[in-house]
C-alpha positions in Angstrom: 77.6 88.4 121.5 80.9 89.3 120.0 79.4 92.3 118.0 77.8 93.6 121.2 81.2 93.5 123.0 82.7 95.2 119.9 80.0 98.1 120.1 80.8 98.6 123.8 84.6 98.8 123.1 83.8 101.3 120.3 81.4 103.4 122.4 84.1 103.6 125.2 87.0 104.4 122.7 84.9 107.4 121.3 84.1 108.5 124.9 87.6 108.4 125.9 88.7 110.2 122.6 86.0 112.8 123.2 87.2 113.5 126.7 90.9 113.8 125.4 89.7 116.2 122.7 87.7 118.2 125.1 90.9 118.5 127.5 93.0 119.5 124.6 90.7 122.1 123.1 89.7 123.9 126.2 92.8 126.1 126.4 92.4 127.0 122.8 88.7 127.9 123.4 89.5 130.1 126.5 92.2 131.9 124.5 89.7 132.9 121.6 87.0 133.6 124.2 89.3 135.9 126.1 90.5 137.7 123.0 87.0 138.9 122.3 86.3 140.0 126.1 86.1 143.8 126.9 88.7 145.2 129.3 86.1 145.5 131.9 85.3 141.7 132.0 87.3 139.6 134.6 89.3 137.3 132.6 90.3 135.3 135.7 86.9 134.5 137.3 86.0 131.1 138.4 84.4 129.2 137.2 85.7 130.5 133.7 83.3 132.1 131.4 84.3 130.9 128.1 82.0 133.4 125.9 82.2 137.0 126.5 79.2 138.7 127.6 79.9 141.6 125.3 82.2 140.6 122.3 84.4 143.2 121.2 87.2 143.7 118.6 88.8 146.4 120.8 91.7 144.3 121.9 92.7 143.6 118.3 92.5 147.0 117.4 94.7 148.0 120.4 97.4 145.5 119.5 97.5 146.8 116.0 97.8 150.5 117.1 100.2 150.3 119.9 102.5 147.6 118.5 104.3 147.2 115.0 102.2 143.9 114.8 102.5 143.8 111.0 106.2 143.9 111.1 106.2 141.0 113.8 104.1 138.9 111.3 106.4 139.8 108.4 109.5 138.9 110.5 108.0 135.6 111.5 106.8 134.9 107.9 110.2 135.6 106.4 112.1 133.3 109.1 109.7 130.5 108.6 110.0 130.6 104.7 113.8 130.8 104.9 114.1 128.0 107.7 111.8 125.7 105.5 113.7 126.6 102.3 117.1 125.8 103.7 115.8 122.6 105.3 114.2 121.4 102.2 117.5 122.0 100.2 119.7 120.1 102.6 117.3 117.3 103.0 117.1 116.8 99.2 121.0 117.1 99.0 121.1 114.4 101.6 118.2 112.2 100.3 119.4 111.9 96.6 122.7 110.0 97.4 121.0 107.8 99.9 118.3 106.9 97.5 120.6 106.3 94.5 123.7 104.7 96.1 123.8 101.1 97.2 125.4 100.2 100.5 125.3 97.4 102.9 121.9 97.5 105.1 120.7 100.6 102.9 117.0 99.5 103.6 117.4 99.3 107.3 119.2 102.5 107.4 116.4 104.3 105.5 113.7 102.7 107.7 115.5 103.6 110.8 116.1 107.3 109.9 112.6 108.1 108.6 110.2 109.5 111.1 107.6 107.0 111.1 105.7 105.7 114.1 
């Protein structure tokens, strides 16, 4: 009897998690589907059509031709790499003395300051 109850709970949990995943992924699917639609297709139709009738790369070509998108990508990459590098340096400088020095309630402090759930 107990294993039957456990199977029902597992099935309900999977159904709940599948529903949450669908709700979470729907905007991403809509975004990708809209990116491949031609300019003549209505992107605001109800109900929404996720898959385009005539997929096209025209939108991507237009973005690369009308905007300096490569420069935008380079700027974003540069800022991201610099931010992560500076953060890594400061965190390492702060972590080394915290790990090496002994002070009252060191274990409690380290456990409270680490981002664990």
